[in-house]
NUVO-78592 format. One record per residue (C-alpha): residue in three letters; y, x, z; residue number from 1. Coordinates in nm, 3 decimals, m for minus. Each point is the difference from the previous one (the first is absolute). Layout:
BEGIN
+------+---------+---------+---------+-----+
: code :       y :       x :       z : pos :
+------+---------+---------+---------+-----+
:  ALA :       Y :       X :       Z : NUM :
...
+------+---------+---------+---------+-----+
***
This chain:
BEGIN
+------+---------+---------+---------+-----+
: code :       y :       x :       z : pos :
+------+---------+---------+---------+-----+
:  MET :  11.401 :   8.709 :   8.960 :   1 :
:  HIS :  m0.289 :   0.059 :   0.203 :   2 :
:  LEU :  m0.175 :  m0.299 :   0.200 :   3 :
:  GLY :  m0.177 :  m0.039 :   0.318 :   4 :
:  VAL :  m0.082 :  m0.224 :   0.276 :   5 :
:  ASP :   0.088 :   0.049 :   0.386 :   6 :
:  SER :  m0.160 :  m0.190 :   0.256 :   7 :
:  PHE :   0.050 :  m0.048 :   0.390 :   8 :
:  VAL :  m0.347 :  m0.121 :   0.024 :   9 :
:  ALA :   0.079 :  m0.349 :   0.157 :  10 :
:  ALA :  m0.227 :  m0.179 :   0.199 :  11 :
:  VAL :  m0.108 :  m0.275 :  m0.232 :  12 :
:  THR :  m0.115 :  m0.380 :   0.028 :  13 :
:  ASP :  m0.182 :  m0.160 :  m0.273 :  14 :
:  PRO :   0.198 :  m0.216 :  m0.195 :  15 :
:  SER :  m0.288 :  m0.200 :  m0.092 :  16 :
:  THR :  m0.185 :  m0.041 :   0.321 :  17 :
:  GLY :   0.238 :   0.107 :   0.264 :  18 :
:  ARG :  m0.253 :   0.252 :   0.145 :  19 :
:  ALA :   0.173 :   0.325 :   0.144 :  20 :
:  VAL :  m0.117 :   0.294 :  m0.180 :  21 :
:  GLY :  m0.116 :   0.267 :   0.272 :  22 :
:  PRO :   0.156 :   0.358 :  m0.008 :  23 :
:  GLU :  m0.309 :   0.139 :  m0.101 :  24 :
:  GLU :  m0.048 :  m0.218 :  m0.308 :  25 :
:  ARG :   0.364 :   0.034 :  m0.070 :  26 :
:  MET :  m0.034 :   0.367 :  m0.009 :  27 :
:  ALA :  m0.304 :  m0.020 :  m0.251 :  28 :
:  ASP :   0.215 :  m0.202 :  m0.226 :  29 :
:  LEU :   0.273 :   0.234 :   0.035 :  30 :
:  LEU :  m0.206 :   0.262 :  m0.151 :  31 :
:  GLU :  m0.129 :  m0.211 :  m0.273 :  32 :
:  GLU :   0.377 :  m0.082 :  m0.088 :  33 :
:  ILE :   0.062 :   0.366 :  m0.022 :  34 :
:  GLU :  m0.278 :   0.065 :  m0.229 :  35 :
:  THR :   0.082 :  m0.273 :  m0.219 :  36 :
:  ALA :   0.335 :   0.136 :  m0.032 :  37 :
:  ASP :  m0.168 :   0.336 :  m0.113 :  38 :
:  ARG :  m0.200 :  m0.166 :  m0.239 :  39 :
:  ALA :   0.287 :  m0.196 :  m0.168 :  40 :
:  GLY :   0.205 :   0.311 :  m0.041 :  41 :
:  LEU :   0.263 :  m0.044 :   0.255 :  42 :
:  TYR :   0.218 :   0.311 :   0.056 :  43 :
:  SER :   0.006 :  m0.030 :   0.390 :  44 :
:  PHE :  m0.131 :  m0.212 :   0.331 :  45 :
:  GLY :   0.231 :   0.064 :   0.322 :  46 :
:  ILE :  m0.109 :  m0.097 :   0.344 :  47 :
:  GLY :   0.265 :  m0.097 :   0.259 :  48 :
:  GLU :   0.006 :   0.077 :   0.365 :  49 :
:  HIS :   0.056 :  m0.295 :   0.258 :  50 :
:  HIS :  m0.092 :  m0.026 :   0.359 :  51 :
:  ARG :  m0.025 :  m0.389 :   0.007 :  52 :
:  PRO :  m0.264 :  m0.260 :   0.053 :  53 :
:  GLU :   0.069 :  m0.118 :  m0.354 :  54 :
:  TYR :  m0.088 :   0.325 :  m0.172 :  55 :
:  TYR :  m0.304 :   0.219 :   0.004 :  56 :
:  ASP :   0.213 :   0.320 :  m0.115 :  57 :
:  SER :   0.069 :   0.209 :   0.295 :  58 :
:  ALA :  m0.242 :   0.299 :  m0.113 :  59 :
:  PRO :   0.122 :   0.030 :  m0.384 :  60 :
:  PRO :  m0.163 :   0.354 :  m0.028 :  61 :
:  VAL :  m0.345 :  m0.118 :   0.103 :  62 :
:  ILE :   0.011 :  m0.283 :  m0.251 :  63 :
:  LEU :   0.134 :   0.228 :  m0.264 :  64 :
:  ALA :  m0.279 :   0.251 :   0.054 :  65 :
:  ALA :  m0.241 :  m0.299 :  m0.063 :  66 :
:  ALA :   0.153 :  m0.057 :  m0.308 :  67 :
:  ALA :   0.023 :   0.354 :  m0.144 :  68 :
:  ALA :  m0.382 :   0.009 :   0.033 :  69 :
:  ARG :  m0.021 :  m0.357 :  m0.206 :  70 :
:  THR :   0.230 :   0.099 :  m0.271 :  71 :
:  SER :   0.052 :   0.251 :  m0.260 :  72 :
:  ARG :   0.339 :  m0.038 :  m0.168 :  73 :
:  ILE :   0.270 :  m0.199 :   0.163 :  74 :
:  ARG :   0.250 :   0.158 :   0.217 :  75 :
:  LEU :  m0.012 :  m0.113 :   0.374 :  76 :
:  GLY :   0.276 :   0.016 :   0.269 :  77 :
:  SER :   0.219 :  m0.148 :   0.287 :  78 :
:  ALA :   0.210 :  m0.294 :  m0.031 :  79 :
:  VAL :   0.128 :   0.127 :   0.248 :  80 :
:  THR :  m0.070 :   0.266 :   0.258 :  81 :
:  VAL :   0.229 :  m0.078 :   0.267 :  82 :
:  LEU :   0.126 :   0.350 :   0.061 :  83 :
:  SER :   0.250 :  m0.063 :   0.279 :  84 :
:  ALA :  m0.300 :  m0.128 :   0.230 :  85 :
:  ALA :  m0.248 :   0.284 :  m0.105 :  86 :
:  ASP :  m0.068 :   0.390 :   0.017 :  87 :
:  PRO :   0.078 :   0.167 :  m0.294 :  88 :
:  VAL :  m0.238 :   0.246 :   0.040 :  89 :
:  ARG :  m0.271 :  m0.253 :   0.037 :  90 :
:  VAL :   0.112 :  m0.184 :  m0.297 :  91 :
:  PHE :   0.032 :   0.304 :  m0.234 :  92 :
:  GLN :  m0.374 :   0.099 :   0.092 :  93 :
:  GLN :  m0.140 :  m0.333 :  m0.062 :  94 :
:  PHE :   0.162 :  m0.052 :  m0.313 :  95 :
:  ALA :  m0.078 :   0.365 :  m0.117 :  96 :
:  THR :  m0.349 :  m0.093 :   0.104 :  97 :
:  LEU :  m0.002 :  m0.322 :  m0.226 :  98 :
:  ASP :   0.130 :   0.214 :  m0.283 :  99 :
:  LEU :  m0.292 :   0.210 :   0.020 : 100 :
:  ILE :  m0.253 :  m0.290 :   0.049 : 101 :
:  SER :   0.174 :  m0.156 :  m0.302 : 102 :
:  ARG :   0.027 :   0.293 :  m0.220 : 103 :
:  GLY :   0.367 :  m0.035 :  m0.005 : 104 :
:  ARG :   0.082 :  m0.348 :  m0.049 : 105 :
:  ILE :   0.206 :  m0.055 :   0.336 : 106 :
:  ASP :   0.359 :  m0.115 :   0.046 : 107 :
:  LEU :   0.171 :  m0.004 :   0.342 : 108 :
:  VAL :   0.298 :  m0.255 :   0.023 : 109 :
:  VAL :   0.161 :   0.021 :   0.333 : 110 :
:  GLY :   0.247 :  m0.229 :   0.150 : 111 :
:  ARG :   0.123 :  m0.165 :   0.308 : 112 :
:  GLY :  m0.192 :  m0.323 :  m0.064 : 113 :
:  SER :   0.090 :  m0.375 :  m0.003 : 114 :
:  PHE :  m0.093 :  m0.065 :   0.357 : 115 :
:  THR :   0.064 :   0.174 :   0.321 : 116 :
:  GLU :  m0.338 :  m0.032 :   0.204 : 117 :
:  ALA :  m0.105 :   0.353 :  m0.070 : 118 :
:  PHE :   0.289 :   0.130 :   0.231 : 119 :
:  PRO :  m0.056 :  m0.149 :   0.341 : 120 :
:  LEU :  m0.416 :   0.057 :  m0.071 : 121 :
:  PHE :   0.054 :   0.363 :  m0.049 : 122 :
:  GLY :   0.271 :   0.058 :   0.269 : 123 :
:  LEU :   0.269 :   0.051 :  m0.196 : 124 :
:  SER :   0.383 :  m0.177 :   0.030 : 125 :
:  LEU :   0.133 :  m0.230 :  m0.277 : 126 :
:  ALA :   0.346 :   0.156 :   0.107 : 127 :
:  ASP :  m0.139 :   0.321 :  m0.177 : 128 :
:  TYR :  m0.070 :  m0.200 :  m0.340 : 129 :
:  GLY :   0.181 :   0.187 :  m0.245 : 130 :
:  GLU :  m0.018 :   0.360 :   0.192 : 131 :
:  LEU :  m0.395 :  m0.024 :   0.036 : 132 :
:  PHE :  m0.020 :  m0.054 :  m0.407 : 133 :
:  ASP :   0.238 :   0.279 :  m0.093 : 134 :
:  GLU :  m0.144 :   0.256 :   0.246 : 135 :
:  LYS :  m0.362 :  m0.081 :  m0.108 : 136 :
:  LEU :   0.060 :   0.018 :  m0.362 : 137 :
:  ASP :   0.135 :   0.323 :   0.050 : 138 :
:  LEU :  m0.287 :   0.165 :   0.151 : 139 :
:  LEU :  m0.221 :  m0.182 :  m0.252 : 140 :
:  LEU :   0.171 :   0.153 :  m0.307 : 141 :
:  ARG :   0.012 :   0.329 :   0.176 : 142 :
:  ILE :  m0.385 :  m0.026 :   0.052 : 143 :
:  ARG :  m0.053 :  m0.090 :  m0.353 : 144 :
:  ALA :   0.195 :   0.307 :  m0.111 : 145 :
:  SER :  m0.196 :   0.278 :   0.215 : 146 :
:  GLU :  m0.341 :   0.000 :   0.227 : 147 :
:  THR :   0.188 :   0.200 :   0.278 : 148 :
:  VAL :   0.313 :  m0.176 :   0.161 : 149 :
:  THR :   0.271 :   0.067 :   0.231 : 150 :
:  TRP :   0.191 :  m0.291 :   0.093 : 151 :
:  SER :   0.157 :  m0.189 :   0.288 : 152 :
:  GLY :   0.139 :  m0.334 :   0.058 : 153 :
:  ARG :   0.055 :  m0.257 :   0.266 : 154 :
:  HIS :  m0.301 :  m0.242 :  m0.032 : 155 :
:  ARG :  m0.305 :   0.243 :  m0.016 : 156 :
:  PRO :  m0.068 :   0.330 :   0.152 : 157 :
:  ALA :   0.099 :   0.260 :  m0.233 : 158 :
:  LEU :  m0.197 :   0.239 :  m0.239 : 159 :
:  THR :  m0.020 :   0.349 :   0.025 : 160 :
:  GLY :  m0.167 :   0.136 :  m0.328 : 161 :
:  GLN :  m0.319 :  m0.180 :   0.032 : 162 :
:  GLY :  m0.186 :  m0.095 :  m0.291 : 163 :
:  VAL :  m0.086 :  m0.347 :  m0.118 : 164 :
:  TYR :  m0.316 :  m0.069 :  m0.135 : 165 :
:  PRO :  m0.158 :  m0.105 :  m0.235 : 166 :
:  ARG :   0.240 :   0.039 :  m0.309 : 167 :
:  PRO :  m0.025 :  m0.272 :  m0.288 : 168 :
:  LEU :  m0.157 :   0.033 :  m0.349 : 169 :
:  GLN :   0.354 :  m0.095 :  m0.129 : 170 :
:  ASP :   0.268 :   0.229 :   0.048 : 171 :
:  PRO :   0.217 :  m0.107 :   0.097 : 172 :
:  LEU :  m0.165 :  m0.352 :   0.150 : 173 :
:  PRO :   0.230 :  m0.283 :  m0.128 : 174 :
:  VAL :   0.218 :  m0.140 :   0.262 : 175 :
:  TRP :   0.221 :  m0.319 :  m0.090 : 176 :
:  VAL :   0.258 :  m0.137 :   0.239 : 177 :
:  GLY :  m0.038 :  m0.359 :   0.051 : 178 :
:  VAL :   0.343 :  m0.198 :   0.043 : 179 :
:  GLY :   0.138 :  m0.348 :   0.039 : 180 :
:  GLY :   0.376 :  m0.055 :  m0.080 : 181 :
:  THR :   0.176 :   0.274 :   0.214 : 182 :
:  PRO :   0.211 :   0.189 :  m0.231 : 183 :
:  THR :  m0.041 :   0.326 :   0.209 : 184 :
:  SER :  m0.351 :  m0.021 :  m0.057 : 185 :
:  PHE :   0.041 :   0.014 :  m0.360 : 186 :
:  VAL :   0.194 :   0.289 :   0.019 : 187 :
:  ARG :  m0.192 :   0.179 :   0.232 : 188 :
:  ALA :  m0.292 :  m0.015 :  m0.235 : 189 :
:  GLY :   0.212 :   0.112 :  m0.288 : 190 :
:  LEU :   0.131 :   0.302 :   0.164 : 191 :
:  LEU :  m0.332 :   0.092 :   0.096 : 192 :
:  GLY :  m0.133 :  m0.050 :  m0.341 : 193 :
:  LEU :  m0.276 :  m0.218 :   0.133 : 194 :
:  PRO :  m0.129 :  m0.286 :  m0.196 : 195 :
:  LEU :   0.123 :  m0.343 :   0.113 : 196 :
:  MET :  m0.228 :  m0.313 :   0.057 : 197 :
:  VAL :   0.232 :  m0.303 :   0.053 : 198 :
:  ALA :  m0.126 :  m0.301 :   0.181 : 199 :
:  ILE :   0.117 :  m0.294 :  m0.160 : 200 :
:  ILE :  m0.103 :  m0.324 :   0.214 : 201 :
:  GLY :   0.315 :  m0.243 :  m0.075 : 202 :
:  GLY :   0.325 :  m0.038 :  m0.177 : 203 :
:  GLN :  m0.005 :   0.090 :  m0.384 : 204 :
:  PRO :  m0.109 :   0.331 :  m0.102 : 205 :
:  ARG :   0.294 :   0.072 :  m0.184 : 206 :
:  GLN :   0.201 :   0.039 :   0.296 : 207 :
:  PHE :  m0.160 :   0.302 :   0.061 : 208 :
:  ALA :   0.127 :   0.166 :  m0.307 : 209 :
:  PRO :   0.327 :   0.173 :   0.167 : 210 :
:  LEU :  m0.249 :   0.122 :   0.283 : 211 :
:  VAL :  m0.233 :   0.182 :  m0.268 : 212 :
:  ASP :   0.310 :   0.144 :  m0.155 : 213 :
:  LEU :   0.100 :   0.139 :   0.316 : 214 :
:  TYR :  m0.346 :   0.158 :   0.024 : 215 :
:  ARG :   0.032 :   0.153 :  m0.337 : 216 :
:  GLN :   0.341 :   0.112 :   0.058 : 217 :
:  ALA :  m0.083 :   0.175 :   0.339 : 218 :
:  GLY :  m0.299 :   0.183 :  m0.175 : 219 :
:  GLU :   0.179 :   0.118 :  m0.299 : 220 :
:  ARG :   0.317 :   0.151 :   0.242 : 221 :
:  ALA :  m0.282 :   0.141 :   0.194 : 222 :
:  GLY :  m0.115 :   0.179 :  m0.319 : 223 :
:  HIS :  m0.344 :  m0.184 :  m0.004 : 224 :
:  PRO :  m0.119 :  m0.048 :  m0.366 : 225 :
:  PRO :  m0.022 :  m0.338 :  m0.104 : 226 :
:  GLU :  m0.404 :  m0.006 :  m0.035 : 227 :
:  ALA :   0.002 :   0.043 :   0.364 : 228 :
:  LEU :   0.212 :  m0.279 :   0.059 : 229 :
:  GLN :  m0.285 :  m0.292 :  m0.041 : 230 :
:  VAL :   0.072 :  m0.367 :   0.114 : 231 :
:  GLY :  m0.305 :  m0.222 :   0.090 : 232 :
:  LEU :   0.036 :  m0.376 :   0.152 : 233 :
:  HIS :  m0.192 :  m0.169 :   0.237 : 234 :
:  VAL :  m0.007 :  m0.372 :  m0.062 : 235 :
:  PHE :  m0.182 :  m0.296 :   0.076 : 236 :
:  GLY :  m0.191 :  m0.190 :  m0.302 : 237 :
:  PHE :  m0.307 :  m0.140 :  m0.110 : 238 :
:  VAL :  m0.173 :  m0.045 :  m0.362 : 239 :
:  ALA :  m0.224 :  m0.299 :  m0.102 : 240 :
:  ASP :  m0.070 :  m0.145 :  m0.342 : 241 :
:  SER :   0.274 :  m0.215 :   0.012 : 242 :
:  THR :   0.351 :   0.003 :   0.154 : 243 :
:  GLN :  m0.052 :  m0.333 :   0.215 : 244 :
:  ALA :  m0.331 :   0.126 :   0.101 : 245 :
:  ALA :   0.122 :   0.321 :   0.147 : 246 :
:  ALA :   0.282 :  m0.216 :   0.179 : 247 :
:  ASP :  m0.247 :  m0.262 :   0.144 : 248 :
:  THR :  m0.246 :   0.259 :   0.088 : 249 :
:  ILE :   0.216 :   0.250 :   0.226 : 250 :
:  TYR :   0.267 :  m0.260 :   0.131 : 251 :
:  PRO :  m0.218 :  m0.124 :   0.303 : 252 :
:  GLY :  m0.039 :   0.356 :   0.128 : 253 :
:  TRP :   0.354 :   0.121 :  m0.088 : 254 :
:  HIS :   0.135 :  m0.295 :   0.171 : 255 :
:  GLU :  m0.219 :   0.065 :   0.343 : 256 :
:  MET :   0.099 :   0.381 :  m0.031 : 257 :
:  PHE :   0.361 :  m0.079 :  m0.018 : 258 :
:  THR :   0.037 :  m0.269 :   0.246 : 259 :
:  LYS :  m0.156 :   0.235 :   0.251 : 260 :
:  VAL :   0.236 :   0.269 :  m0.078 : 261 :
:  SER :   0.288 :  m0.266 :  m0.010 : 262 :
:  ARG :  m0.104 :  m0.105 :   0.343 : 263 :
:  GLU :   0.021 :   0.344 :   0.129 : 264 :
:  ARG :   0.314 :   0.092 :  m0.135 : 265 :
:  GLY :   0.213 :  m0.319 :   0.044 : 266 :
:  PHE :   0.023 :  m0.088 :  m0.341 : 267 :
:  ALA :  m0.040 :  m0.364 :  m0.170 : 268 :
:  PRO :  m0.349 :  m0.087 :  m0.097 : 269 :
:  PRO :  m0.089 :   0.073 :  m0.366 : 270 :
:  SER :  m0.033 :  m0.292 :  m0.269 : 271 :
:  ARG :  m0.168 :  m0.038 :  m0.309 : 272 :
:  ALA :   0.319 :  m0.012 :  m0.187 : 273 :
:  GLN :   0.109 :   0.320 :   0.151 : 274 :
:  PHE :  m0.371 :   0.157 :  m0.099 : 275 :
:  ASP :   0.049 :  m0.134 :  m0.377 : 276 :
:  ALA :   0.378 :   0.137 :   0.012 : 277 :
:  THR :  m0.153 :   0.350 :   0.087 : 278 :
:  SER :  m0.282 :  m0.024 :  m0.249 : 279 :
:  GLY :   0.234 :  m0.079 :  m0.302 : 280 :
:  PRO :   0.149 :   0.222 :  m0.246 : 281 :
:  ASP :   0.242 :   0.174 :   0.222 : 282 :
:  GLY :  m0.213 :  m0.014 :   0.343 : 283 :
:  ALA :  m0.124 :   0.255 :   0.168 : 284 :
:  PHE :  m0.367 :  m0.133 :  m0.021 : 285 :
:  PHE :  m0.201 :   0.088 :  m0.319 : 286 :
:  THR :  m0.215 :  m0.268 :  m0.023 : 287 :
:  GLY :  m0.155 :  m0.184 :  m0.321 : 288 :
:  ASP :  m0.222 :   0.066 :  m0.299 : 289 :
:  PRO :  m0.035 :   0.332 :  m0.146 : 290 :
:  ASP :   0.318 :  m0.061 :  m0.235 : 291 :
:  THR :   0.206 :  m0.114 :   0.232 : 292 :
:  VAL :  m0.077 :   0.263 :   0.265 : 293 :
:  ALA :   0.051 :   0.288 :  m0.281 : 294 :
:  GLU :   0.295 :  m0.166 :  m0.162 : 295 :
:  LYS :   0.158 :   0.003 :   0.343 : 296 :
:  LEU :  m0.110 :   0.358 :   0.091 : 297 :
:  VAL :   0.175 :   0.130 :  m0.322 : 298 :
:  ARG :   0.322 :  m0.182 :   0.070 : 299 :
:  ILE :   0.033 :   0.115 :   0.351 : 300 :
:  SER :  m0.081 :   0.335 :  m0.115 : 301 :
:  GLY :   0.273 :   0.028 :  m0.240 : 302 :
:  GLN :   0.247 :  m0.151 :   0.270 : 303 :
:  LEU :  m0.084 :   0.278 :   0.220 : 304 :
:  GLY :   0.037 :   0.283 :  m0.234 : 305 :
:  GLY :  m0.360 :   0.049 :  m0.051 : 306 :
:  VAL :  m0.302 :  m0.045 :   0.234 : 307 :
:  ASP :  m0.281 :   0.255 :   0.000 : 308 :
:  ARG :  m0.239 :  m0.193 :   0.228 : 309 :
:  VAL :  m0.048 :  m0.364 :   0.154 : 310 :
:  SER :  m0.249 :  m0.091 :   0.272 : 311 :
:  ILE :  m0.025 :  m0.359 :   0.019 : 312 :
:  GLN :  m0.076 :  m0.102 :   0.407 : 313 :
:  MET :  m0.300 :  m0.284 :  m0.039 : 314 :
:  THR :  m0.036 :  m0.031 :   0.362 : 315 :
:  ASN :  m0.069 :  m0.373 :   0.095 : 316 :
:  PRO :  m0.171 :  m0.176 :   0.277 : 317 :
:  ARG :  m0.085 :  m0.302 :  m0.215 : 318 :
:  LEU :  m0.139 :   0.184 :  m0.306 : 319 :
:  ALA :  m0.386 :  m0.025 :  m0.097 : 320 :
:  HIS :  m0.163 :   0.321 :  m0.064 : 321 :
:  ALA :  m0.114 :  m0.108 :  m0.367 : 322 :
:  ASP :   0.370 :  m0.092 :  m0.097 : 323 :
:  LEU :   0.117 :   0.332 :   0.144 : 324 :
:  LEU :  m0.245 :   0.174 :  m0.240 : 325 :
:  ARG :   0.103 :  m0.204 :  m0.288 : 326 :
:  GLY :   0.378 :   0.073 :   0.055 : 327 :
:  ILE :  m0.080 :   0.407 :   0.049 : 328 :
:  GLU :  m0.224 :  m0.029 :  m0.327 : 329 :
:  LEU :   0.279 :  m0.185 :  m0.195 : 330 :
:  LEU :   0.253 :   0.254 :   0.129 : 331 :
:  GLY :  m0.191 :   0.289 :  m0.127 : 332 :
:  THR :  m0.100 :  m0.127 :  m0.349 : 333 :
:  GLU :   0.240 :  m0.238 :  m0.074 : 334 :
:  VAL :   0.329 :   0.068 :   0.146 : 335 :
:  ALA :  m0.021 :   0.419 :   0.036 : 336 :
:  PRO :  m0.050 :   0.047 :  m0.396 : 337 :
:  ARG :   0.307 :  m0.234 :  m0.054 : 338 :
:  VAL :   0.232 :   0.236 :   0.182 : 339 :
:  ALA :  m0.177 :   0.303 :  m0.047 : 340 :
:  GLY :   0.275 :   0.129 :  m0.259 : 341 :
:  SER :   0.307 :  m0.140 :   0.228 : 342 :
+------+---------+---------+---------+-----+
***
């Protein structure tokens, strides 16, 4: 099992002073976080994509290019690229260029995204939500397979044999499909033989076992080898020197973040009891000291029939930069060695 970190590059208020960290400083902090993950031996670092005031990750390829120039071994990627609202030609060009800059350390994770603000921003209709992704994924994979492409669809002008450049160092460029809880999404990824990144933000991770089984069964029926059917998890979490410290450190930001989301979506406001349950042995958040987090990772991997990669989302609007650096260091130096053989 490989471990990494995902970030949505949240706007942060320093919990000790109440000072809002400006976007320029936040970007500098982010690059230090990625450098720390590289030194700590973590496998990957992913940058999300949002178009909201509380996040600074609207242009992930730009951030990843800066990170590639400042790191040497860690894999870098998207978490996720909102392919439904993007042009697959430009997405491929950007990530192929990143692959060259990083000397073959890029993963492209594509999905629909958990928010919908990108659709009206780029002049797209939510009524086409599903069709947009299917069509654009098809085009992306055709571009990946051949530098000259003939293709037509409903939502983009046709290609009539044009070349798409540059080509990446990795052949093929790794493309993962990010999914939530829709069975058809798991089956589609399996039929295509693409690695799967499962976003788990609530409930119990073991509840995803039937969906992961659907993915593997679809891939097997389509004739894809087992090694092509990789499973990754994108989860929330935080590591500290003690389990109590981990919970107390991230709870204020968790409460702020989920209060906003709950208000937008008409849910009941979150509570500390809900947070503690979600952070417990069977919950979706991987929070605690290194032993606690490692034991939970191994247990959940077993419940899902084996997991190849876990990316822990540490975005939090009330998390001090020093605490986040410490959490990344512990994840890389203490947790990763404990789960490496699982």
